N, C-alpha and C positions, 0 to 999 in steps of 0.2 A: 347735382353737386356731390352727393354721396357716391354716385356712380364714378365720378372722376377720381375721388379720393380712393375708392376701392380699386380702381384700375392702377393708380400710382402705387398703392400698397402691394398689389400683386406683382407689379413690375420690379419692385425692390425686395420682394420676399425671398427670391433665391440668394441675393447678396446678404440679406440679414441671416438667413439660415447658414450660409457659408461662414460668415463671421462668427456666428454662434458656435458652429462646429469647431472652428479654429481656436476660439477662446476656451471652450471646454477641453479640447485636446491639449492646449498649452497648460491649463490648470492640472489636467490629469498627469501629464509628463512631469511637471514640476513637483506635484504631490508624490508621485512614485519615486522620483529622484531623492526627495527628502526622506521618504520611507526607507529607501535603500541605504541612504547615508546613515540613518539612525539604527536600522535593524540588520544591515548587511544581508539582505535576502538573496543576493545574486549567487547562483550555484557555481561551485568550483569545478570546471570542466578540464583543468590542466591535467596532463598525463601523470604528474607526480603529486597532485593535490597540494601544491605549495602554499596556497592561502588558507588551507583548512587547519584549524588549531586542535591540539590535543587537550585533554581535560586539565592537565597541569597548567597550560598557558591560560586557559579560560579562568581557572581559579585564581591564578596570579594577577590577572588584570582586574577581575571583579573584586579582589580583596586588596587592592592598592591602598596603602596607608595614607598616601599624600597624592595630590594632583601631579600629573606629569604632562609636559608638552614636548612634542617631537617636531624637529625641523628637518624635513626631508629635502636635502639639497641635491639638485641635479643640474648637469650642463643642459642648456636649452636643446630640446629634441632628443635627449638621451635618458628620458625618464624610465625608471625600473618599474614596469607595470606589476610584476609579482610583489615587490615591496609595497607599492601603493595599495594593492589588494589586501595585503596583510594589515597595513595601517588602518584601512577602512573598516575591516572586521574587528580590530582591537578597539577602535573608537566606539563601535556599536555595542561593545560589551560593558563599557563603564563610562560614565560622564567624567571620570577623573583622568581619562586619557584623551588628549586632543592632539591634533597635528596640523602643521602648515607645510604646504608644498611651495618651495621657492628656489631661488638660485642666487649665487654670489653676484651674478650679473645684475639681477633685478634688485637685490638688497645687499650692496657691498658693505654696508655698515653692520651687518648681522654678526660678523666675526668679532668686531670690537665689542658688541653688546654681550657676546657670550664669553669673551676672553677671561673675565674674572672668575667664571665658573669652571672653566676647562683646564686651568693651571697649564700643564705642559702638553695637553692633548692637542693634536693638530686637526683643524677642520679643513677638509679638501672640498673641491668643487662637487664631488659626488660622495656624499656621506649622510648618515643619519645621526642627528644630535638629539639626545634625550636629556631633558633638564627637569630637575625637581627643585622648585624654589624653597620648599619647606626644609629640606636637608642641606641645600646648597651644593649638592653633588650633580655631576653630569657625566655622560658617557658618549663617546663618539664611535660609531660603527661604520665600516665600509665593506666593500665586496670581499676583502680577505677574511673578515669576521664571519661571513656567511658560507664559507667553504669548509666542509669537514674533511679531515685527512685520516688515513690509517696506514700503518707500516706494511709494506709489501716485502715479505722475506725473499722473494725471487729477485726483485730489483734492489734489495737492501736500501730502500729509501721510502719516504712517505709519498703516497699517491692520493689524488682526490677521491673521496668516497661518497660525497653527497652534498646537498644544500642544507644549511642549518639556519635559515632566517629565523625560524620560530624559537629555537633554543637560545640563540644569541640575544634576541630582543627580550625574551622573557627573563633571562638571567640578568641582563642589564637593567631591566625595570626593578627587579628585586634589589640590586645593588644600590640604585640611586634613591630608593624609597625606604629601605630599612633604617631604623634609628641607629643601629650599630652594625658595622661591617668588618670582616677580617682585615686587620691592618698590619703591614710589614714595614719595619724601620731598618734602614741601612746605616750602620755606624760609620761616621766619618771623623777625620782629624788625626788619623794614625797611619797615613800612607796606605790606606786600604785601596782595593781595586777601584779605579775611577769610574765616573758616570758614563764615559764613552764605552767602556767595556761591559758595564752592567745594563746598558740600554736595552739590549735584546731580552734579557731576563726580566727586566722591569716591565717591558711591553707584554711579555707572555703572562706574567702574573696579573697585570691589570686586565688583560683580556679574559682572565678567569676570575674576575670580580674581586681582586684584592686591591686595597688602597695601599700604595707604595710611596714612601717618602724617606728622606734622609734625616738623621738626627746627630747633632753635635752636642755632647754632654757638657762641654766647657762654655757653650754660649747660652745655656739655660733652656735648651730644647726639652720638651716634656716627653718622658718615656713611661708609658702605662704598663702595669702588669698584664693587661690583656693584649699587648702588642707582641708580635714575634720579631725579635731582634736578629738581624743578620750581621755577623762579623766576618768580612770577606778579606782574608789574607792580609792582616795588618803588618806593617814593617817598623812601626814606632810603638813603644810601649805606652801603656795607660799611665795617667797621673794617679796619685793616691786617691784623690777625691772621686775620680771616675771609677776606680775599682770599687769604692764604697757604694756608689750609685748602682753599679751593676750587681754587686752582692745583694743590696737591698731589693733590686729588681727580681733576681732569681729567688730571693727569700720570700717574695710575695706571690710566687707562682709564675713568674715571667719565663718564657722559653727562648732559647738561643739556637740559631743555626750557624755553624762555624766552618769556614774553609781555611786550610793552611797548605800552602804549596811548598815543594821541596826546596825552592830557592829563597824562601822567607828566612828571616833571622832565626837561628836556633834558640837564641836566648831572648825571651820577652818575659821577664820575671812576673810582672803583675798580670799579664794576659794568661800566662801559664798557671798562676795561682787561681785565677777564675776558672780555667779549664779543669784543674784538679778538683775543684768543688763539685764539678759535674762528673768526675770519674775519668777524665780524659788526660792523656799524656802524649806529647809529640815526640817522635823519635827523629834524631838528626840523620840526614842523608836522603838518598833516593832509592826507591825499590826497583831492582832490575830483575826481570824474569829469567829463569834458567833457559838457555837456548834450546835444550832438549824438550822442554814442556811447551810444545807448540800451541796448546790450548790456552796458555796463560798470557799470550801477547799476540799482536798482529803487526807484521812487517818489521818491527823494531822491539827489542827486549824492554825498552822504556815505555812502549805503547801498550799498556796493560789491558787485559780483558778480565775484569774481576768476577768472582763468584758472589751471587746474591744470597744472603742468609734469610731464613724464614723468620720474619718479625711481623708485628701488627701492621705497620705501614707498607711492607713489601709483600704480604701474603697474596693480595689481589694481583699484583704484578707477576708473581711467580705462577699463580693460577692461570693467568692469561698468556703465559709464555713471553712476557715483556721484560726479559732479563738482560737483553743485549746492551752493554755499556762499554765505553772506552775511556780510559784514563791516560792521557798523553803526558806521562811523568807524574809520579805520586810520592808523597811522603808517607812513611809508615807511622802507625799509631799504636798506642798501648793503653791498657786500663790502669789508671793511677792507683797505687796502693796507699790510700789515705785513711783506711779504716772507717770510711763514711758508710752511709746507708744507701748510696746510689746504686741502682740496678743498671748495669752497663752491658749491652749486647753488641756483638759484631753485626754490621750491616753488609759490608763488602770485604772480601778477603782476596788475596792474590793466590796464584798457583805457586809452584815451586819457584822460589826467588831468593835473592840475597840483598843485603842493605849495603849501599856503597856511598862513600863521601862524595859530595857534589864535585869537589875539586878533582878527585880521582876519576869521576865519570867523564869529565871533560877531556881526559887524556885517553882512557880506555875503559870499555865496559866489561872487560874480562874480570872474573872474580879473583881476588887476592886472598892469600892465607889470612885467616883471622876475621874476615868479614862475616857478620851474622847471616845465617841462611835459614830457610824454612818457608812457611806460609806467614804472610804479614797481614795485619788488619789495615784496611784502607779507609774504612768509615765505621763510626761507632754511634750507637743510640743510647741515650741515658734517660732514666726516670728516677727522680729523687724527691724526697719529701721536703716541703718548706715548713718553717717553724709554726705557721698559722694553720697547719693541717692540709693545705693544698699541696698539689704535686706539680713540680716543674719538669720540663722536658728539655733535652738538649741533643744536638747532633753535631758531629764533626766529621769532615771528609778531607782526605789528604790531597785533593785536587779540585781547583775551582772551575776549570774549563768545562767539566761535565755539566755544571749548572748554568754556565754563562754563554757557551759557544753555540751559535745558531747552526753551524755545519754539523756538529756532533749531535744536535737535536734532530737533524734531518736524517742521519744515518744510524741512529741508535734510539733507545728509549730514555734518553737523558731528560727530555721534557716531562715525561710521565713520572720518572723518578723524583724530579724536583717537586712536581705538584703533589704527589703522594706524601712527600716529606713535610711540606709546608702545611698541608691539610692536617697531618698528624700532630705537628707541633703547635698549631694555632689553637687557642681556646675556643674560637668561634666555629660554628658549623659552616662548612664550605657552601657557597652559593652555587649550587650545582643541581640542575634538573635533568632527569633521565628522559630526554626527548630525542628520539631517533631522527637522524637526518633524512631528508627526502631524496628520492632518486635524482642523480645528476644528469643522466642521459636516458633516453627512451630505449628500452630493450628491443632488439631486433625481432621481427616476426619470425617465428619458427613453425614450419609446417611438419607436424609429426607423421602424417600419412600422405606423402607426395603422390602416391599412386591414386588415392581417392580424388585429389585435386585435379590430376591429369584426366581421370575418367570423367569428371564433371565438365571440364573444358571441352572434351571431345563430344560428350553427350549433348550439350546445349545446342550446338549448330545442327546436329542430327535430328534433334527433336523439332527444331524450327522447320527443317526440310520435310520431315514427316507430316507436320501440321499443314505445310503449304501445299503439298502434292494433291490432296483431295480437293482443295479449293481451286487450284489451277486446272485440274482435270474436269471439274464441273463447268468451269468457264469455257474450256475448250469445246465441250459438247454443245454449248449454246451456239 
């Protein structure tokens, strides 16, 4: 009987061993997968090390103030493996960062779930949505956010310079988890430049981690002294109560960025009173470059190429050679003689030019006798003390297109100029990490000594022949 049982056991022993090996293998694979998920042990063998993080990113994720959940949305079959690799490594750094991989096809109700947190951000089929429940803020990133650009002076336009997954995600994590972030408010209710025309600028500012929204003082919208207020070329004057609100705002250290175009009304008494408090004065007319000063304009005497003055916010631009700007039509500005304590400095100035009435410019650009001539200030920067001891800052520029127009940002350094100015005027530190982009393309293999490679290619078959001859000769003798 025991012999029969022993024989049956021996018959099934290979099956038992096989099942045991399969079970142990499955447990081992699942265990290693879980360990990889928690510890991100997989090595980065990509040519540009795209999933490897810098020390800044590691510290950012490990020091998250609040939990963050990321929704990685992909079209089925179009998953971004590089992005998934980065998300896996970030989740291994901190339990406060988690992510879900899904698609709008699998979860069509996800957009409705997130809509209250995203305000006017748009979720696409291929995007990364970062959400922080504690702060109520969210950020949407897509492929355009992962591409770094730099200005090519030869092509006179921006070209792709690398991949910036890491920088974009790390800065977005800071934005949605910080208790306070830089906030920009756009004044409305006075015929200012509309939302359609400011859409590109707002998108640019949001992409650099600014919270951007509109404010109407007559409807009770809140304006804090820590906000940066933008007044974009108003055409209707302030009400008296609005002027008081803005005076109190600047009196508590609030900063203002102002644009005024040549075709705006020359007389806006309450706005001009506010501007004079900051040391600014608007000059009527349009600045026309002298035709003989070919460095002062491009193609048209109204299309000015201004000179950038050395100031605190422009020093790094000048140092990097990023001074190329274009002002397609500009109003001249002056320093108001109010006897105040504001320190006002020129930011941009024209070349040799003259000031012409807009009505006359529509007829002819030729200079008439008596029209003011010389170099005109096109942008001013102001620093003035507030009664409580704080200091407020202001900037005014006689052209709005340089801040708003996407084409001008593509062919000049208008975008950098805008970002440097808002960073200077804002009381908050900019959310900006110094993380270099990864290589966009693999560099071509370069052979420094082609003669050596040719010699090796010739020598290899000769060595084979030399090694084969003795063998063949010995066989022949047999």
